[in-house]
C-alpha positions in Angstrom: 14.0 -9.4 3.6 16.0 -12.5 4.8 18.1 -14.9 2.8 15.8 -17.3 0.9 13.1 -14.8 0.1 12.1 -14.5 -3.5 12.1 -11.0 -5.0 10.3 -9.9 -8.2 11.9 -7.1 -10.2 10.8 -4.9 -13.1 12.2 -1.8 -14.9 13.5 1.0 -12.7 13.3 -1.1 -9.5 16.2 -0.7 -7.1 17.7 -4.1 -6.1 17.1 -4.4 -2.3 19.6 -7.2 -1.5 22.2 -9.4 -3.1 20.3 -12.1 -4.9 20.8 -15.1 -7.3 18.7 -14.8 -10.5 16.3 -17.8 -10.9 14.3 -16.4 -13.9 14.9 -13.5 -16.3 13.0 -12.0 -19.2 15.3 -9.6 -21.0 16.5 -8.5 -17.5 19.2 -5.7 -17.7 20.8 -4.0 -14.7 22.9 -0.9 -14.2 25.8 -1.9 -11.9 28.0 1.1 -12.6 28.1 2.2 -9.0 29.8 -1.1 -8.0 31.6 -2.2 -11.2 32.2 1.0 -13.2 30.7 -0.6 -16.3 28.9 2.0 -18.3 26.4 -0.2 -20.1 23.6 -2.2 -18.5 24.4 -5.8 -17.8 22.2 -8.6 -19.2 21.3 -11.0 -16.5 20.3 -14.7 -16.8 19.7 -17.7 -14.6 22.5 -19.7 -16.1 25.2 -21.3 -14.0 28.6 -19.6 -14.3 31.5 -21.4 -15.9 33.9 -20.2 -13.2 33.0 -20.2 -9.5 35.4 -17.4 -8.7 34.3 -15.1 -11.5 34.9 -11.4 -11.0 32.0 -9.4 -9.7 31.4 -7.7 -13.1 31.1 -11.1 -14.8 28.6 -12.7 -12.5 25.7 -12.6 -14.9 23.4 -14.6 -12.6 23.8 -12.3 -9.6 22.1 -9.1 -8.6 23.6 -6.6 -6.1 22.0 -4.3 -3.6 21.9 -0.7 -4.9 21.9 -1.5 -8.6 19.0 -0.4 -10.8 16.9 -2.6 -13.2 17.0 -0.8 -16.5 14.8 -3.2 -18.5 12.9 -6.5 -18.6 11.9 -8.4 -15.5 13.0 -11.2 -13.4 12.9 -13.2 -10.1 15.8 -13.8 -7.7 16.4 -15.5 -4.4 18.0 -13.4 -1.7 21.5 -14.6 -0.6 22.9 -11.7 1.4 21.5 -8.7 3.3 22.9 -6.0 5.5 26.6 -6.0 6.1 27.0 -9.2 4.0 26.2 -7.5 0.7 28.8 -6.4 -1.8 28.1 -2.7 -1.2 28.5 -3.2 2.5 31.9 -4.8 1.9 32.9 -1.7 0.0 31.8 0.4 2.9 33.8 -1.8 5.3 36.8 -1.4 3.0 36.3 2.4 3.2 36.7 2.1 7.0 40.0 0.4 6.6 41.4 3.0 4.3 43.3 5.9 5.9 44.5 9.1 4.4 48.2 9.8 4.7 49.6 13.1 6.1 50.1 15.9 3.7 53.7 16.9 3.0 53.0 20.1 4.9 51.8 18.3 8.0 54.8 16.0 8.0 57.3 18.8 7.4 55.7 21.2 9.9 55.8 18.5 12.6 59.5 18.0 11.9 60.2 21.7 11.7 58.3 22.3 15.0 60.4 19.8 16.8 63.6 21.3 15.5 62.5 24.9 16.3 61.6 23.9 19.9 64.9 22.1 20.4 66.8 25.1 18.9 64.8 27.6 21.1 65.6 25.6 24.3 69.2 25.4 23.3 69.5 29.1 22.5 67.7 30.1 25.7 69.9 27.8 27.8 73.1 29.1 26.2 72.1 32.7 26.7 71.2 32.1 30.3 74.6 30.4 31.0 76.6 33.1 29.2 74.7 35.8 31.0 75.5 34.3 34.4 79.2 33.9 33.5 79.3 37.6 32.6 77.9 38.5 36.0 74.3 39.4 35.0 71.5 38.9 37.5 70.0 35.4 37.3 66.5 36.8 37.5 67.2 39.1 34.6 68.8 36.4 32.5 65.9 34.0 33.3 63.4 36.6 32.0 65.5 37.2 28.9 66.0 33.5 28.3 62.3 32.8 28.5 61.6 35.7 26.2 64.2 34.5 23.7 62.7 31.0 23.9 59.3 32.4 23.0 60.8 34.7 20.3 62.8 31.9 18.7 59.6 30.0 17.7 57.7 31.8 14.9 54.3 32.7 16.5 53.1 33.8 13.1 53.5 30.3 11.6 50.0 29.0 12.4 48.4 32.2 11.4 50.3 32.3 8.1 49.5 28.7 7.3 45.8 29.2 8.0 45.7 32.4 5.9 47.4 30.7 3.0 45.0 27.8 3.0 42.0 30.0 3.5 43.0 32.1 0.5 43.3 28.9 -1.5 39.8 27.8 -0.5 38.5 31.2 -1.5 40.1 31.0 -4.9 38.8 27.5 -5.6 35.3 28.5 -4.6 35.3 31.1 -7.3 35.8 28.3 -9.8 33.0 26.0 -8.5 35.3 23.9 -6.3 34.2 23.2 -2.8 37.0 22.3 -0.3 35.9 20.0 2.5 39.3 19.5 4.1 41.6 22.5 4.4 44.8 20.6 4.2 43.8 19.3 0.8 44.8 22.7 -0.7 48.4 22.2 0.1 48.2 18.5 -0.9 47.2 19.6 -4.4 50.5 21.4 -4.7 52.5 18.2 -4.1 50.6 15.8 -6.3 52.6 14.2 -9.1 50.1 11.6 -10.3 46.3 12.0 -10.9 44.2 8.8 -11.1 40.9 9.1 -12.9 37.8 6.9 -12.7 36.2 6.5 -16.1 32.4 6.0 -15.7 30.8 9.2 -14.4 34.2 11.0 -14.2 35.9 11.1 -17.5 32.6 10.2 -19.1 29.0 11.3 -18.2 27.7 7.8 -17.5 24.8 8.5 -19.9 24.5 6.8 -23.2 24.3 9.4 -26.0 24.0 9.2 -29.7 27.3 10.6 -31.0 27.3 9.6 -34.7 24.7 8.9 -37.4 25.2 7.4 -40.8 22.3 7.4 -43.4 22.1 7.4 -47.2 25.7 8.5 -47.6 25.5 11.2 -45.0 27.0 11.5 -41.6 26.3 13.6 -38.5 28.4 13.9 -35.3 27.6 15.3 -32.0 29.6 18.5 -31.5 29.0 21.1 -28.7 25.5 19.8 -27.9 24.3 19.8 -31.6 24.6 17.4 -34.5 26.6 18.7 -37.5 27.3 17.1 -40.9 30.5 16.8 -42.9 30.2 20.5 -44.0 29.9 21.7 -40.4 26.3 22.7 -40.8 23.7 21.6 -38.2 21.3 18.9 -39.2 17.6 18.6 -38.3 14.6 16.4 -39.1 12.8 19.0 -41.2 15.7 19.3 -43.6 16.2 15.6 -44.6 13.3 13.2 -45.2 15.5 10.1 -44.7 16.9 11.4 -41.4 13.4 12.3 -40.3 12.2 8.7 -41.0 15.2 7.3 -39.1 14.5 9.4 -36.0 10.8 8.5 -36.3 11.6 4.7 -36.2 13.9 5.3 -33.2 11.1 6.9 -31.3 8.4 4.3 -32.2 10.5 1.2 -31.7 11.2 2.3 -28.1 9.9 1.5 -24.6 11.5 4.6 -22.9 9.4 7.5 -21.9 9.4 10.7 -19.9 9.7 10.7 -16.1 13.3 9.7 -15.4 15.5 11.4 -12.8 18.4 12.0 -15.1 19.4 15.2 -16.9 17.2 14.4 -19.9 14.2 13.4 -17.8 13.7 10.1 -19.6 12.8 6.8 -18.0 14.0 3.5 -19.6 17.1 1.7 -20.8 20.1 3.9 -21.5 20.0 2.9 -25.2 16.4 3.8 -25.8 16.7 6.9 -23.7 19.5 8.0 -26.0 17.2 7.6 -29.0 14.5 9.8 -27.4 17.1 12.4 -26.5 18.4 12.4 -30.1 14.9 13.0 -31.4 14.4 15.9 -29.0 17.7 17.5 -30.1 16.8 17.2 -33.8 13.4 18.7 -33.3 11.1 15.7 -33.3 8.0 15.6 -31.0 8.1 12.1 -29.5 4.8 12.2 -27.8 2.9 13.6 -30.8 4.6 11.0 -33.0 3.5 8.1 -30.8 0.0 9.5 -30.5 -0.2 9.6 -34.3 1.2 6.0 -34.6 -0.3 3.9 -31.9 1.5 0.6 -31.3 -0.6 -2.6 -31.5 2.1 -5.3 -31.4 5.6 -5.8 -30.1 8.2 -8.4 -31.1 10.8 -8.4 -28.3 14.5 -9.0 -28.6 15.4 -12.5 -27.5 18.5 -14.7 -27.3 17.9 -15.9 -30.9 16.6 -12.6 -32.1 19.0 -9.7 -32.2 16.5 -7.0 -32.9 13.2 -5.5 -31.6 10.2 -4.7 -33.8 7.0 -2.8 -33.1 3.9 -2.6 -35.3 2.0 0.7 -35.5 -1.1 2.0 -37.2 -0.5 5.1 -39.3 -3.0 7.9 -39.6 -4.0 6.5 -43.1 -4.6 3.1 -41.6 -1.4 1.4 -43.0 0.8 -0.7 -40.8 4.3 0.7 -40.0 6.8 -1.9 -38.9 9.6 -0.2 -36.9 12.8 -2.2 -36.3 16.1 -1.6 -34.4 18.8 -3.9 -33.3 22.2 -5.4 -34.2 23.2 -3.8 -37.6 24.1 -7.0 -39.3 20.9 -8.8 -38.1 18.7 -5.9 -39.2 20.5 -5.6 -42.6 19.9 -9.3 -43.3 16.1 -8.5 -43.1 16.3 -5.7 -45.6 15.7 -5.8 -49.3 15.8 -2.1 -50.0 17.3 1.1 -48.8 15.7 4.5 -48.2 16.8 7.4 -50.4 14.9 10.8 -50.5 11.9 9.3 -48.9 11.6 6.4 -51.4 12.8 2.7 -51.4 15.6 1.8 -53.7 17.5 -1.5 -54.4 19.9 -2.6 -51.7 22.6 -4.1 -53.9 25.9 -5.7 -52.9 27.8 -2.5 -53.0 25.3 -0.7 -50.7 25.4 -3.7 -48.3 29.2 -3.6 -48.3 29.2 0.2 -47.5 26.9 -0.4 -44.6 29.1 -3.2 -43.3 32.2 -1.0 -43.6 30.5 1.9 -41.8 29.3 -0.5 -39.0 32.9 -1.9 -38.5 34.4 1.6 -38.4 31.9 2.8 -35.8 32.4 -0.3 -33.7 36.2 0.1 -33.8 35.7 3.6 -32.6 34.2 2.2 -29.4 30.6 3.0 -30.3 27.6 0.8 -29.6 25.9 0.6 -33.0 22.2 0.0 -33.8 20.8 -0.6 -37.3 17.4 1.1 -38.1 14.9 -0.1 -40.7 11.2 -0.1 -41.4 8.4 -1.5 -43.6 5.1 0.1 -44.6 2.3 -2.4 -45.2 -0.7 -0.9 -47.0 -4.1 -1.2 -45.2 -5.4 -3.4 -47.9 -2.5 -5.9 -47.7 -1.9 -8.6 -45.1 1.7 -9.7 -44.5 2.4 -13.1 -43.1 6.0 -12.1 -42.0 5.9 -8.4 -41.3 9.5 -8.3 -40.2 10.9 -9.0 -43.7 11.6 -7.1 -46.9 12.6 -4.1 -44.7 13.9 -0.7 -46.0 17.3 0.1 -44.5 17.6 3.6 -43.1 20.9 3.9 -41.4 23.2 3.4 -38.4 23.1 5.0 -35.0 26.3 5.1 -32.9 26.2 5.6 -29.2 28.7 6.1 -26.5 29.1 7.3 -23.0 30.3 10.8 -24.0 33.4 12.4 -22.7 32.8 14.9 -20.0 33.6 18.5 -21.0 37.1 19.6 -20.2 38.5 16.0 -19.7 41.0 16.1 -22.6 42.0 19.7 -21.8 42.6 18.7 -18.1 44.8 15.8 -19.0 46.8 17.9 -21.4 47.4 20.7 -18.8 48.4 18.1 -16.2 51.0 16.6 -18.5 52.3 20.0 -19.4 52.7 20.6 -15.7 54.7 17.4 -15.2 51.9 15.6 -13.5 51.4 12.0 -14.6 47.9 10.7 -15.3 46.3 7.2 -15.0 42.9 5.7 -15.4 41.4 3.2 -12.9 38.1 1.7 -14.2 36.0 -1.4 -13.6 34.8 -1.3 -17.2 35.9 -3.6 -20.0 39.3 -3.6 -21.6 38.2 -2.4 -25.0 36.2 0.5 -23.5 39.1 1.5 -21.4 41.4 1.6 -24.4 39.0 3.7 -26.5 38.4 6.2 -23.7 42.1 6.4 -22.9 42.8 7.3 -26.6 40.0 9.8 -26.8 41.0 11.7 -23.6 44.7 11.6 -24.4 45.9 9.1 -21.7 47.1 7.0 -24.6 47.9 8.9 -27.8 47.2 5.9 -30.1 44.9 3.8 -28.0 47.3 0.9 -27.9 49.0 1.5 -24.6 49.6 -1.5 -22.4 46.6 -2.1 -20.2 46.4 -4.0 -16.9 43.3 -5.9 -15.8 42.4 -6.6 -12.2 43.2 -10.4 -12.3 46.7 -9.6 -13.5 47.3 -7.5 -10.3 45.8 -10.4 -8.2 48.2 -12.9 -9.7 51.2 -10.6 -9.6 51.6 -10.7 -13.4 51.7 -6.9 -13.5 52.7 -4.0 -11.3 50.8 -0.8 -10.7 54.0 1.2 -10.7 54.8 0.6 -14.3 51.4 1.0 -15.9 48.9 3.9 -16.3 45.7 2.2 -17.7 43.8 -0.3 -15.5 40.5 -2.1 -16.4 38.2 -4.5 -14.7 39.3 -3.3 -11.2 37.3 -4.1 -8.1 37.1 -1.5 -5.3 39.7 -3.5 -3.4 42.0 -3.5 -6.4 41.6 0.3 -6.9 42.7 0.7 -3.3 45.7 -1.6 -3.9 46.8 0.4 -6.9 46.7 3.7 -4.9 48.6 2.1 -2.0 51.3 0.7 -4.3 51.8 4.0 -6.1 52.1 5.8 -2.8 54.7 3.2 -1.6 56.7 4.0 -4.7 57.0 7.6 -3.4 54.4 9.3 -5.5 51.8 11.7 -4.2 48.5 10.6 -5.7 45.2 12.4 -6.3 42.1 10.3 -7.1 39.1 11.6 -9.0 36.0 9.4 -8.8 32.3 9.5 -8.1 31.0 6.0 -7.5 30.7 3.8 -4.4 33.4 1.6 -5.9 35.7 4.6 -5.9 35.3 5.6 -2.2 38.1 3.5 -0.7 40.6 4.9 -3.3 39.2 8.4 -2.6 39.9 8.0 1.1 43.4 6.5 0.7 44.6 9.0 -1.9 46.6 12.1 -0.8 43.8 14.1 -2.3 40.3 12.8 -3.1 38.2 14.7 -5.6 34.6 14.0 -6.7 31.9 15.6 -8.9 28.7 16.9 -7.4 26.8 16.2 -10.6 27.3 12.4 -10.6 28.8 11.5 -7.2 27.0 9.2 -4.8 26.4 10.5 -1.3 29.2 8.4 0.2 31.7 9.7 -2.4 30.8 13.3 -1.5 31.2 12.5 2.2 34.7 11.0 1.6 36.1 13.5 -0.9 38.3 16.4 0.1 37.2 18.5 -2.8 33.9 18.6 -4.7 33.6 19.9 -8.2 30.2 21.6 -8.4 30.0 22.0 -12.2 30.0 19.5 -15.1 33.2 20.7 -16.6 36.5 19.1 -15.5 38.8 22.0 -16.7 38.6 24.0 -13.4 40.5 21.1 -11.7 43.6 22.4 -13.5 43.1 25.7 -11.6 42.9 23.6 -8.4 46.3 22.1 -8.9 47.7 25.5 -9.9 46.3 27.0 -6.7 47.8 24.2 -4.7 51.2 24.9 -6.1 50.8 28.6 -5.5 49.8 28.1 -1.9 52.7 25.7 -1.3 55.3 28.2 -2.8 53.7 31.1 -0.8 54.0 29.1 2.4 57.6 28.2 1.7 58.4 31.9 1.2 56.6 32.9 4.4 58.2 30.1 6.4 61.7 31.1 5.2 60.9 34.7 6.1 59.8 33.8 9.6 62.8 31.6 10.3 65.3 34.0 9.0 63.9 36.9 11.0 63.6 34.8 14.1 67.2 33.7 13.7 68.2 37.4 13.5 66.5 38.1 16.8 68.2 35.0 18.4 71.6 36.0 17.0 71.3 39.6 18.2 70.3 38.5 21.7 73.2 36.0 22.0 75.7 38.5 20.6 74.5 41.2 23.0 74.7 39.0 26.1 78.0 37.3 25.1 80.0 40.5 24.1 78.2 43.4 25.7 78.7 45.3 22.5 74.9 45.6 21.8 71.9 46.2 24.0 69.7 43.0 24.4 66.1 43.3 23.3 63.6 43.6 26.1 60.8 41.0 26.4 58.3 43.7 25.3 60.4 44.5 22.2 60.6 40.8 21.3 56.9 40.4 21.6 56.4 43.6 19.5 58.7 42.2 16.8 57.0 38.9 16.7 53.5 40.4 16.3 54.5 43.3 14.0 57.5 42.5 11.7 56.9 38.7 11.6 53.1 38.1 11.4 51.9 40.8 9.0 54.6 40.4 6.3 54.3 36.6 6.5 50.6 36.9 5.8 51.4 39.3 2.9 53.7 36.7 1.4 51.2 33.9 2.0 48.6 35.9 -0.1 50.9 36.4 -3.2 49.0 35.9 -6.4 49.8 32.8 -8.5 52.4 33.0 -11.3 50.7 32.5 -14.7 53.5 30.1 -15.7 53.2 27.9 -12.6 51.8 25.0 -14.6 54.5 25.1 -17.2 56.7 22.2 -15.9 57.1 20.0 -12.9 58.0 21.3 -9.5 61.6 20.4 -8.6 62.1 18.0 -5.8 63.4 20.7 -3.5 60.0 22.4 -3.6 58.2 19.5 -2.1 59.7 20.2 1.4 59.1 23.2 3.6 62.9 23.5 4.1 65.4 21.7 2.0 69.0 20.9 3.0 70.3 23.9 1.0 67.9 26.3 2.7 69.4 26.4 6.2 72.8 27.9 5.3 71.0 30.6 3.3 68.7 31.4 6.2 71.5 31.5 8.7 73.3 33.9 6.3 70.2 36.1 5.9 69.6 36.1 9.7 73.2 37.1 10.3 73.0 40.0 7.8 69.8 41.3 9.5 71.3 41.0 13.0 74.6 42.4 11.8 73.1 45.6 10.4 71.3 46.2 13.7 74.5 45.7 15.6 76.4 48.0 13.2 73.7 50.7 13.5 74.0 50.5 17.3 77.7 50.8 17.1 77.6 53.9 14.9 75.0 55.4 17.2 77.2 54.9 20.2 80.0 56.7 18.5 78.1 59.6 16.9 75.0 60.0 18.9 75.8 58.7 22.4 74.8 55.6 24.3 71.2 56.8 25.1 70.1 56.3 21.5 71.8 53.0 20.8 69.0 50.7 21.9 66.3 52.7 20.1 68.4 52.8 16.8 69.2 49.1 17.1 65.6 48.1 17.7 64.3 50.3 14.9 67.0 49.0 12.5 66.1 45.4 13.3 62.4 46.0 12.7 63.1 47.9 9.4 65.6 45.3 8.2 63.1 42.5 8.9 60.2 44.2 7.1 62.2 45.1 4.0 63.7 41.6 3.9 60.1 40.4 3.1 60.7 42.0 -0.4 63.7 39.8 -0.9 61.5 36.7 -0.2 58.7 37.8 -2.6 58.7 36.5 -6.2 60.1 38.9 -8.8 57.2 39.9 -11.0 58.2 43.5 -11.8 56.5 44.7 -8.6 55.6 43.4 -5.2 52.1 42.1 -4.7 49.5 44.5 -3.3 48.9 42.3 -0.3 52.5 42.4 0.7 52.8 46.2 0.2 49.7 46.6 2.3 51.0 44.5 5.2 54.4 46.3 5.0 52.7 49.7 5.1 50.7 48.7 8.1 53.8 47.4 9.9 55.8 50.6 9.2 52.8 52.6 10.4 52.7 50.7 13.7 56.5 51.1 14.1 56.1 54.9 13.5 53.4 54.9 16.3 55.9 53.1 18.6 58.4 55.9 17.9 56.1 58.9 18.4 53.0 57.9 20.5 53.9 58.4 24.2 52.2 55.3 25.4 54.1 53.1 23.0 57.4 54.9 23.1 58.4 52.8 26.1 59.0 50.0 23.7 61.7 52.0 22.0 63.1 53.5 25.1 64.2 56.7 23.4 62.7 59.2 21.0 64.5 59.3 17.7 65.1 62.5 15.8 65.6 62.9 12.1 69.2 61.8 12.3 68.4 58.6 14.2 65.6 57.7 11.8 67.9 58.3 8.8 70.5 55.9 10.3 67.9 53.2 11.0 66.3 53.6 7.6 69.6 53.4 5.8 70.7 50.4 7.8 67.3 48.7 7.4 67.8 48.7 3.6 71.1 46.9 3.8 69.7 43.3 4.3 67.5 43.7 1.3 70.4 45.0 -0.8 73.0 42.5 0.4 70.8 39.4 0.1 69.8 40.4 -3.4 73.4 41.1 -4.4 74.6 37.8 -2.9 71.9 35.9 -4.8 72.7 37.6 -8.0 69.1 38.8 -8.4 66.8 41.2 -6.8 64.7 38.4 -5.3 65.4 35.1 -3.6 61.8 34.3 -4.3 62.3 34.8 -8.0 65.0 32.2 -8.1 62.8 29.7 -6.3 59.9 30.6 -8.6 61.9 30.2 -11.8 63.0 26.8 -10.6 59.4 25.8 -10.0 58.2 27.3 -13.3 61.0 25.9 -15.5 59.6 23.4 -18.0 60.7 19.8 -17.4 60.0 16.5 -18.8 56.6 15.1 -17.9 56.4 12.2 -15.6 53.6 10.8 -17.7 
C-alpha cells in the first residue's frame, strides 16, 4: 500500500494503514489498543468540526492495527510505515527510559563510600605500621588484605540471592519476572497507576444485568442470579426465554472468533450470544429452527435493528433490539408469562426508570421486543405493535481481584491512580466500582486539560482521554515529584508509560506483544489479586537486603577496627591475609544469605514503609553500625587480652580469631527480625558456618588458619566472648533484635497516601 490507495474493509478485517474514511455503511472499529476506549467506534465520512481533534474523536479516520467489528467501508490511505499513529507510539517507546531502582542508586553510592573507606583504612594502617617499625613488605601485604576485607565480598552474592528468592516466590503466584531489579523496585513503589481497558476491566462486553417483567438478574461469579440469590435459566421462565431467543435471532454474530468466548462479531452482539450460552440456550439450533429471511439494519435515523424469521409453524417472528426508548415507542404490549398484556403508562414509566438507572450505572442498555405475525396475516409495517420483553445491560466487566487489589494497596499506604484513554463518564463509573473513587464523583482530569496546563498530574488520581504521550507525561511528572511509580497496562498505548515507570507490569491474557516485551513483570493469570503479593514480596526483599547489608558492613567494620587497633597499639595480634579471606567467605557470606532469605512478615502490607526504609543505609544507621562493629572488635580484643594473662601468648591469636568469627556469626541473630524464632534459612547458614569454623580448629590442613589448637578452656572463652556482641547490642537497643525494631517501623499502620 502507498498513500492514495483505496482500501475496502468488512467485519473482522484488520486496518492495514492509517486511512481517511470516504464511505461507511454502519462501520464500527475497535481502537482500544490505541485509545483505550472499550466500545467500538462508529466511523463516518463526515468532515470533523475541529482540525486538531484528539485521536479518539477522529470519527473519519482509521488507524493501522485496529479491527473492524461491524459494517463495511472504503477509505483512502494517508500514512504507512513509520508515519502511522501506531509507529509514533513505538517511536515514543524508544524515547522513554526506565530510571534506576533505589537499590541500584544506593548501592552505587555505597560502593563508592566503601572503596574510599577501604583505601583510607589501608593507607592509615600502612603508615602506622611503618611508624611503629614493622617491615614495609609485611605492612603492604596487610594493607592490601585489609583493603580487600573492608569491602563486603558477600554483597553481590547476597543481592543476587535475595532477588532470586523473590523471583521464585512470585513465580509460585503466576507472576513472571523479566527484569531482576524489578523485585526490589516493587518494594519502593508508593503509587500504582492502572490502565482501564483490558487491565481493570476485561475489554470484553458482557451482559451484567437483565430486567424483564418485574424481575432482575445480575452477573455474579460467572452466573446470573435473581433478587433472591437463586440462579436463573431459560427453562425456568418463559418471558426470560423469549428475551434470550430474540437476542440470539436479531444478531449477526456467530462462532469462530479468537476471544475467550469463541464468538465472531461486534462486542454487543457477541455479548448476547454469550448470555444465551450461559443461560442454557442453544443458539445454533434456535437459528436453524427460525431461519431469517429479511433484515432491517440500524441506520442514522433508525436506532434499532429488526430481523424477520419463519417459525416452525410458518408464522413470521419479528425480532427487534436497539435503543430502549426507540424500541419502547414501537411497542403496544408487554410480555408476561408468555402472553401479551397491555403496556399502560405505568408500565412505560417503570421501563423508563429502569433504563435510566441502568444507564447511570455505566451500562450500555438495549431494549428487546418482538412481534408474532400469523401465517395467514400480512402486515404492511411489521416493526410496529411490538411486545416489550425487557432490558439488557452490558458493560466491560471488572477483572477479578481488581477491587481487592486496590483495597490492599491502600491499606499498605500505596496510592492508586487510573490512566485511561476512555471517556470521562466511563472512567468515573469504573473508578467508583473498583474503589479508586468511593462515590464516583472524584475530580477527573482529561488529556486536553494537561496539554493546556489547566490541571496537574501531581494533584489528581483519575485521568481520562489520555493519549500515549500524555500517559508518559503523567508518569514523568509523578516521578519528578519524588514518587516511585508502578504502571499496570496491556495495550500499545500503554507501552511508553510501562517503559518509563519504575516498575512496568502487564497481563499475559490481554497484553499486546510489545507490552509483554516492555514489561518488567507479567501476570500469567486473569486475577489481579496476586499483584498484592508481588508488592509484599518486594517489600520483604528490600527489608531483607537492608538487614544483610547492615550485617555485612558492621562485621567488616569490626575486622577493620581490629586490624587498626592491633597495628596501632600492639595489644592484639593482627589478622593474617588468610584469616581475613576465611572470615569474608565464612562469617560474612553465609549469614548474609540467610538474612536475605528471611520469610516475609504477614503484617508487612499493614501500613506504609517509613522514609528511612527506602534507602539501603539511612543517616541514623552509620553510628549504630560503628557501635556494633566496635563491640564485635572489642570483645575479640578483650578475649585476646584475657588469653594472654591466663593461657599465655601462644593462644592469643587463635582465641581472638575464633572470638571474632563467633561474635560475627551470632551478631546475625541481632539483625534478624524478631518473630519468636530465627528463620530456618538463617539457622542453617549459621550451623554451616560454625561447622566450617570447627573444621578450621580441628582439621590439620585447616588449622594453619587458626595458628594454635584450642582446648576446652580456649573454646569456652571464645564462645562466651562471642555471645557478648549479641547480648550487648540487644540490650542497648532495648529489644532482642535490631531487625525487629526496623520491622515494626515498616509494619506500623500509617495514613494512606491515596
